[in-house]
Structure formats: C-alpha cells, structure tokens
TIDRENKE-948203 format. One record per residue (C-alpha): residue in one letter; x, y, z. Coordinates in steps of 0.25 Angstrom, whole numbers, plus 2048, in hexadecimal, padded with zeros to 3 digits. Example, Ala and Ser with C-alpha at 12.3 -4.5 7.8 and 13.67 -1.06 7.14 Angstrom:
<vexlos>
<aa->A | u->831 | v->7EE | w->81F>;
<aa->S | u->837 | v->7FC | w->81D>;
</vexlos>
This chain:
<vexlos>
<aa->M | u->8AF | v->804 | w->77F>;
<aa->A | u->8A9 | v->7FD | w->78D>;
<aa->K | u->89F | v->7F0 | w->78A>;
<aa->F | u->894 | v->7EF | w->794>;
<aa->T | u->88C | v->7E2 | w->796>;
<aa->R | u->880 | v->7E9 | w->79E>;
<aa->V | u->874 | v->7DB | w->7A4>;
<aa->N | u->867 | v->7E3 | w->7A7>;
<aa->P | u->860 | v->7D9 | w->7B0>;
<aa->A | u->854 | v->7D1 | w->7AA>;
<aa->A | u->84A | v->7DB | w->7B6>;
<aa->T | u->84B | v->7E2 | w->7C2>;
<aa->T | u->841 | v->7E3 | w->7CE>;
<aa->T | u->840 | v->7EE | w->7D7>;
<aa->D | u->837 | v->7EE | w->7E3>;
<aa->A | u->835 | v->7FA | w->7E5>;
<aa->E | u->827 | v->803 | w->7DE>;
<aa->M | u->82B | v->812 | w->7DE>;
<aa->M | u->824 | v->81E | w->7DD>;
<aa->G | u->82E | v->82A | w->7E2>;
<aa->G | u->833 | v->822 | w->7EB>;
<aa->D | u->831 | v->811 | w->7F1>;
<aa->M | u->823 | v->80D | w->7F3>;
<aa->K | u->81C | v->802 | w->7FC>;
<aa->F | u->80F | v->7FC | w->7FA>;
<aa->F | u->805 | v->7F9 | w->804>;
<aa->T | u->7F6 | v->7F2 | w->806>;
<aa->V | u->7ED | v->7F6 | w->80F>;
<aa->D | u->7E3 | v->7EE | w->814>;
<aa->Y | u->7D9 | v->7F6 | w->81C>;
<aa->V | u->7CF | v->7E8 | w->81C>;
<aa->N | u->7C2 | v->7EF | w->81D>;
<aa->T | u->7C4 | v->7FE | w->81A>;
<aa->N | u->7B9 | v->7FC | w->80F>;
<aa->T | u->7AE | v->806 | w->815>;
<aa->S | u->7B7 | v->80F | w->81C>;
<aa->T | u->7BD | v->818 | w->811>;
<aa->G | u->7B8 | v->826 | w->815>;
<aa->P | u->7C2 | v->830 | w->819>;
<aa->E | u->7C3 | v->82C | w->828>;
<aa->G | u->7C1 | v->81C | w->824>;
<aa->A | u->7CC | v->811 | w->824>;
<aa->Q | u->7CF | v->813 | w->818>;
<aa->T | u->7D5 | v->823 | w->81A>;
<aa->K | u->7DA | v->81F | w->828>;
<aa->S | u->7E1 | v->814 | w->820>;
<aa->H | u->7E7 | v->81E | w->818>;
<aa->N | u->7EB | v->828 | w->820>;
<aa->V | u->7F4 | v->81E | w->82A>;
<aa->I | u->7FA | v->81B | w->81C>;
<aa->A | u->7FE | v->827 | w->817>;
<aa->N | u->802 | v->82B | w->827>;
<aa->N | u->80E | v->81D | w->825>;
<aa->C | u->811 | v->81E | w->815>;
<aa->N | u->811 | v->827 | w->809>;
<aa->I | u->805 | v->823 | w->800>;
<aa->V | u->80B | v->826 | w->7F1>;
<aa->A | u->7FF | v->81C | w->7ED>;
<aa->M | u->7F2 | v->814 | w->7F3>;
<aa->G | u->7EB | v->809 | w->7EC>;
<aa->P | u->7DA | v->806 | w->7EB>;
<aa->M | u->7D3 | v->800 | w->7F7>;
<aa->L | u->7D2 | v->7F0 | w->7F3>;
<aa->D | u->7CD | v->7E6 | w->7F6>;
<aa->S | u->7BF | v->7E8 | w->7FC>;
<aa->N | u->7C6 | v->7F5 | w->801>;
<aa->T | u->7CF | v->7F3 | w->80B>;
<aa->Q | u->7DC | v->7F2 | w->805>;
<aa->Q | u->7E5 | v->7FD | w->7FE>;
<aa->T | u->7F2 | v->7FB | w->7FB>;
<aa->F | u->7FD | v->808 | w->7FA>;
<aa->A | u->809 | v->80E | w->7F6>;
<aa->A | u->811 | v->816 | w->7FF>;
<aa->E | u->820 | v->81C | w->7FC>;
<aa->G | u->82C | v->816 | w->808>;
<aa->D | u->82D | v->80D | w->810>;
<aa->V | u->81C | v->808 | w->816>;
<aa->V | u->81B | v->801 | w->822>;
<aa->V | u->80F | v->7FA | w->81D>;
<aa->A | u->80F | v->7F3 | w->82E>;
<aa->T | u->80E | v->803 | w->833>;
<aa->I | u->803 | v->805 | w->82A>;
<aa->Q | u->7FB | v->7F9 | w->82D>;
<aa->T | u->7FE | v->7FD | w->83B>;
<aa->A | u->7F8 | v->808 | w->83B>;
<aa->I | u->7EC | v->807 | w->831>;
<aa->R | u->7EA | v->7FC | w->83D>;
<aa->A | u->7EA | v->807 | w->848>;
<aa->L | u->7DF | v->80E | w->840>;
<aa->G | u->7D7 | v->803 | w->847>;
<aa->T | u->7CB | v->807 | w->845>;
<aa->V | u->7C6 | v->810 | w->83B>;
<aa->D | u->7B5 | v->813 | w->834>;
<aa->S | u->7B2 | v->805 | w->83A>;
<aa->V | u->7BE | v->7FE | w->832>;
<aa->N | u->7C7 | v->7F7 | w->83B>;
<aa->L | u->7D6 | v->7F8 | w->836>;
<aa->G | u->7DD | v->7F3 | w->840>;
<aa->S | u->7DF | v->7E6 | w->836>;
<aa->A | u->7E2 | v->7EE | w->82A>;
<aa->T | u->7F0 | v->7EB | w->823>;
<aa->V | u->7FC | v->7F0 | w->81C>;
<aa->T | u->802 | v->7E7 | w->810>;
<aa->A | u->810 | v->7EA | w->80A>;
<aa->T | u->80E | v->7E7 | w->7FC>;
<aa->L | u->817 | v->7EA | w->7ED>;
<aa->L | u->810 | v->7F3 | w->7DF>;
<aa->G | u->80C | v->7E6 | w->7D9>;
<aa->V | u->7FD | v->7E4 | w->7D3>;
<aa->L | u->7F9 | v->7D4 | w->7CC>;
<aa->T | u->7F1 | v->7D6 | w->7BF>;
<aa->A | u->7E7 | v->7CE | w->7C7>;
<aa->A | u->7E9 | v->7D9 | w->7D1>;
<aa->V | u->7E7 | v->7E5 | w->7CA>;
<aa->V | u->7DD | v->7EE | w->7D1>;
<aa->T | u->7D4 | v->7F4 | w->7C8>;
</vexlos>
C-alpha cells in the first residue's frame, strides 16, 4: 500500500466574512443625527439611501453619542457611492448630512472596545 505524507499549515487566514455570500462592512458617521431619529428624520432617510445602494443584512447600534453606525451588507458595496448619496440628502430635519462619511471596515471587535 502506498504511503502518504500529509502536511497541514500551521494556520490559515481568510479575508472573507460570509453569511450565504461575501459580506462587506462599513461605518457611517452621520456627524450629528442624534436629534433626528424619527420616521422622517435624518437617520431614517440615510438608512433608506443605504438600502437603495446595497443589500443590508445587519445594522449595528448607534454609537459615539448616536452619530455612528456600522452596517453589514452582502455583495459589492461601493462606500464612495453610499457616501455621495447620503451627502446628497443635504439638510434633513434641521440636520446637515453634507459632511457625513462612510468608511469600509472589517468585522472585528477588540475586547477593550466591546459594545454593551
């Protein structure tokens, strides 16, 4: 019988987070939407724009005094397009979204930064 030598790698790394498909993560800094959380508010209008540009599978809580939020989306996500679309909303419910930013990120939480 033939003898086989098997070699396993010490570790493997992946740069993919999956839930039925490749997922992308991005954080939106609305800058100042903590006073506009109603059904016609700046946060809702921003969520609608994001949903029109990608397939959202999860939304994190509002952080940093209710100004930032992280999203998980399936497929190709172009953060520059989402940022441009949110900024194009202009002023909604007295909140200027003209300086909102969208930043691509990876899924990872440091134990010192766990959100409770």
